[in-house]
N, C-alpha and C positions, 0 to 999 in steps of 0.2 A: 542949177548947172549954167554954166555960160561957155558957148563955143569961141575961143580964144582964136582960133584958125583950123582951117581944114584945107589940105593940099595934098594931092595925089592920095596914097593910102596911108595917110597920116592926119590923127587930129590931136589938138590941144585943147584941152577943156579945163576949166577952174569950177571946183566943186568944193560946197559946203563940208563940213566934217558929218553932217546929218546924212548928205547924199552919199558920202565916202563910205558911211558905215553901212548904208544900205545896200550900196554895191558888194561892199566886203562880205556881207549877211548872205546876198543872193549867190555870190561866187560860191562861199561855203558850201551854203546848201546844194548848190549844183555840183560841185566836186565830190560831195561827201553822200549825194542821196541817189544818183542816177547810176543804174547797172552799165559796167563797161561795155557789154556789147552794143548798147543802145547810145552811148554818150557823143560819139562824133557826130551820128545822125542827128540827134538832137540839139547838140550843141553847135555842130560845126567846125570842132575842132578836136585835137588829140587831148585825152585826160592830163598829161603831164602839160600842154600848153596852157590850159584851165589853172592848172595848180602853181603854175610859175606867176602868172597873173593874179591869181589870189595872194600869193606871197608878196607880191610888190604894191598891191592896193593896201594889204596890212600894214606892210612897211611905212607907206606913206600917212595911213591912218595914226600909226604908233608915234610917227615923229609929229603929226599935228597935235596930238595928246603931249608929248613932250615938250614941244615948244609953246604950248597955250599960254602959259607964265611969262615965256621970254617973247622980246621982241625982235631978238636976234635970230629970228628963225632961218636955216639954211636952206636954199633948193634940192631938192632931191635929184641928185644926176641921171639923165636919162640912161636907161639900160642899154647895153650893146647888142644890137640883133644882126650883127655883122655874122656870126656864128649859125645863125638860123638860116642866113642867105647860101650858104656854103650846101653843096650837094652832099 
């Protein structure tokens, strides 16, 4: 893993396929193995937020797999966090 930038409350990371797979597997385990009453205390986030993150990591991993044979890989667009900032 390489840290590309870290500013305020956002970081840009560069991960290998192996590192992304580890992250995806760990998130999958966390999202599916922890009882809901303990989830936020142990993880520090709502289960729904972790599920969204898992989906985004899985999408990035799928795109890496799809683009592994192609040199014309497209960057994954950033998610729109503006909805999370609203009350």
